[in-house]
C-alpha positions in Angstrom: -13.1 19.8 -2.3 -9.3 18.1 -2.5 -7.3 18.4 -6.3 -6.0 15.3 -7.3 -2.4 16.7 -7.2 -2.7 17.3 -3.4 -1.6 15.2 -0.7 -4.8 13.8 1.7 -4.1 12.4 5.4 -5.2 9.1 5.6 -3.7 7.8 9.0 -1.4 8.3 12.1 2.0 7.4 11.8 1.6 5.2 14.9 -1.3 3.1 13.2 1.2 1.7 10.8 4.1 0.2 12.9 7.1 -1.1 10.8 6.6 -4.3 9.2 2.9 -3.8 9.0 0.2 -2.6 6.3 -2.9 -1.1 7.0 -5.8 -0.3 4.5 -7.5 3.0 3.9 -9.9 4.4 1.6 -9.1 7.8 0.1 -11.8 9.6 -2.5 -13.4 5.9 -3.4 -9.8 4.8 -3.6 -8.8 1.3 -1.9 -5.1 2.0 -0.7 -2.5 0.1 1.5 -0.1 1.7 3.2 3.0 0.2 4.0 5.7 0.9 6.6 9.2 -0.8 5.9 11.4 -0.3 8.4 10.2 3.2 9.2 10.2 3.9 5.1 6.2 4.3 3.8 4.9 2.9 0.4 1.5 3.0 -0.7 0.0 0.9 -3.7 -3.7 -0.3 -4.7 -5.0 -2.6 -2.1 -6.7 -5.1 -4.3 -4.2 -7.7 -5.5 -4.4 -7.6 -9.8 -5.0 -11.3 -9.9 -8.2 -12.3 -7.9 -9.2 -9.0 -5.8 -7.6 -10.1 -2.2 -7.0 -7.2 0.1 -3.1 -7.1 0.0 -2.7 -5.3 3.4 -4.2 -8.5 4.9 -1.0 -10.3 3.7 2.7 -10.7 5.2 4.8 -8.4 4.5 8.4 -9.4 4.4 10.8 -6.7 4.2 9.6 -4.7 1.2 7.3 -8.0 -0.3 3.7 -8.3 0.3 2.3 -11.7 -0.3 -1.1 -12.0 -1.5 -3.2 -13.8 1.1 -5.5 -15.7 -1.4 -3.1 -17.2 -3.8 0.2 -16.3 -2.5 1.1 -13.7 -5.5 3.8 -11.3 -4.5 4.5 -7.5 -5.2 7.5 -5.6 -4.2 5.9 -2.4 -2.2 8.5 -0.2 -3.2 7.8 0.1 -7.2 4.2 -2.3 -7.6 5.9 -4.7 -9.9 4.8 -8.3 -9.7 7.5 -10.7 -8.1 5.8 -14.0 -8.6 2.4 -15.3 -10.1 0.0 -15.8 -10.4 -0.4 -12.2 -10.5 1.2 -10.9 -13.6 0.0 -7.1 -13.4 1.6 -4.5 -11.5 0.0 -2.7 -8.8 -0.7 1.2 -8.8 1.8 2.8 -6.1 1.0 6.6 -4.9 3.6 8.9 -3.6 3.6 8.9 0.5 5.0 11.3 3.0 4.6 11.8 6.8 4.1 15.1 8.3 3.6 16.0 11.9 3.0 12.5 12.6 0.4 12.2 9.9 0.6 9.6 6.7 -0.4 11.6 3.8 -1.1 10.1 0.0 -0.7 12.0 -3.1 -3.6 10.8 -5.6 
C-alpha cells in the first residue's frame, strides 16, 4: 500500500517530451503532467470551469489552455490566468528519477 506522502511513478520521461502534457491516473486522481522546456509540473487534469481535460489543451510555455472554453492556467502554480475559470488547479510535486516521472500525492 502506498502512503500519501510517497512519490508514485506515473510515466517514463520520454512519454512526456518538452512542450507536451500527458494525462495519468494515480490512485483515482486524474492528473496532468507537463514538460516545460525539460522542467516537469503536475496539476489536476480537470479544468475548474467545465470538466474538460487540460492535458488535451495547448501548452504554450508554462501556460495550459483549456480545450473547451479557453481558460488558461499557469502550470507552475495552478493559478488561473484567464476566465471563464476562476478557481486555481491543485498542484502536485514532481520529480524524475532514473527516467521515471514520479508524483507526490
